[in-house]
C-alpha positions as CSV (number, residue, x, y, z in Angstrom):
1,X,11.8,15.8,11.8
2,X,14.6,13.4,12.9
3,X,18.0,13.2,11.2
4,X,20.4,10.3,11.2
5,X,22.1,11.5,14.2
6,X,19.1,11.9,16.4
7,X,17.7,8.5,15.3
8,X,21.2,7.0,16.4
9,X,20.6,8.2,19.8
10,X,17.2,6.5,20.1
11,X,16.8,3.1,21.8
12,X,16.3,0.2,19.4
13,X,12.5,0.0,20.2
14,X,12.3,3.7,19.6
15,X,14.2,3.5,16.2
16,X,11.9,0.8,15.1
17,X,8.8,2.6,16.1
18,X,10.1,5.6,14.0
19,X,11.0,3.2,11.1
20,X,7.5,1.6,11.2
21,X,5.8,5.0,11.2
22,X,7.8,6.2,8.3
23,X,7.0,3.0,6.4
24,X,3.3,3.3,7.1
25,X,3.5,7.2,5.9
26,X,5.1,5.9,2.8
27,X,2.7,3.1,2.2
28,X,-0.3,5.7,2.6
29,X,1.2,8.3,0.4
30,X,1.8,5.5,-2.4
31,X,-1.9,4.1,-1.9
32,X,-3.1,7.6,-2.2
33,X,-1.1,8.1,-5.3
34,X,-2.3,4.9,-6.9
35,X,-6.0,6.0,-6.0
36,X,-5.2,9.4,-7.9
37,X,-3.6,7.7,-10.8
38,X,-6.4,4.9,-11.3
39,X,-9.1,7.7,-11.0
40,X,-7.5,9.7,-13.9
41,X,-6.9,6.8,-16.0
42,X,-10.4,5.4,-15.6
43,X,-12.0,8.8,-16.0
44,X,-9.7,9.3,-19.4
45,X,-10.6,5.8,-20.6
46,X,-14.1,5.9,-19.9
47,X,-15.5,9.5,-20.1
48,X,-15.0,10.4,-23.8
49,X,-17.4,13.3,-23.9
50,X,-17.8,15.2,-20.7
51,X,-21.5,16.6,-20.0
52,X,-23.8,17.2,-17.2
53,X,-24.4,13.6,-16.6
54,X,-22.8,10.1,-17.4
55,X,-24.3,7.7,-20.0
56,X,-24.9,4.0,-19.0
57,X,-21.6,3.0,-20.9
58,X,-19.5,5.4,-19.2
59,X,-20.9,4.3,-15.6
60,X,-20.4,0.5,-16.4
61,X,-16.7,1.3,-17.8
62,X,-15.8,3.3,-14.7
63,X,-17.4,0.6,-12.6
64,X,-15.5,-2.2,-14.1
65,X,-12.1,-0.1,-14.5
66,X,-12.4,0.5,-10.6
67,X,-13.2,-3.0,-9.8
68,X,-10.4,-4.3,-11.6
69,X,-8.0,-1.9,-9.7
70,X,-9.3,-2.6,-6.4
71,X,-9.1,-6.3,-7.2
72,X,-5.3,-5.8,-8.1
73,X,-4.9,-3.4,-5.4
74,X,-6.3,-5.7,-2.7
75,X,-4.3,-8.5,-4.0
76,X,-1.0,-6.8,-3.9
77,X,-1.9,-5.2,-0.6
78,X,-2.6,-8.7,1.0
79,X,0.5,-10.2,-0.5
80,X,2.8,-7.4,0.9
81,X,1.2,-7.5,4.3
82,X,1.7,-11.4,4.2
83,X,5.4,-10.9,3.4
84,X,5.7,-8.3,6.1
85,X,4.2,-10.5,8.7
86,X,6.5,-13.4,7.6
87,X,9.8,-10.8,8.0
88,X,8.7,-9.9,11.1
89,X,8.0,-13.5,12.4
90,X,11.2,-14.5,11.3
91,X,12.9,-11.6,13.0
92,X,11.3,-12.4,16.1
93,X,12.6,-15.9,16.0
94,X,15.7,-14.6,17.0
95,X,17.4,-15.9,13.9
96,X,16.2,-19.5,14.1
97,X,14.6,-18.8,11.1
98,X,11.2,-20.5,11.9
99,X,12.8,-24.0,12.3
100,X,10.8,-26.7,13.9
101,X,12.1,-28.3,17.0
102,X,10.7,-31.9,16.3
């Protein structure tokens, strides 16, 4: 585990790699928490009387609930990825902000 003093001793490129790794780990943990939460919510919503098998209504409810979640999660993920790519591109422009040269 790196502390702030150890991080300051790294080159800028190494610092960026560490920060990127931490961001990726945080994103993964967040995604895992979301999947766990939605699984619990869909199960609680759709399975009213647990038994040895699921009824057709329970199966359909679970499918719809998980589909809605995945659609939402994909939209949020794509939006976040696009925003991050735009930030990286803007940072890579050396402060020009993506201005055209025409």
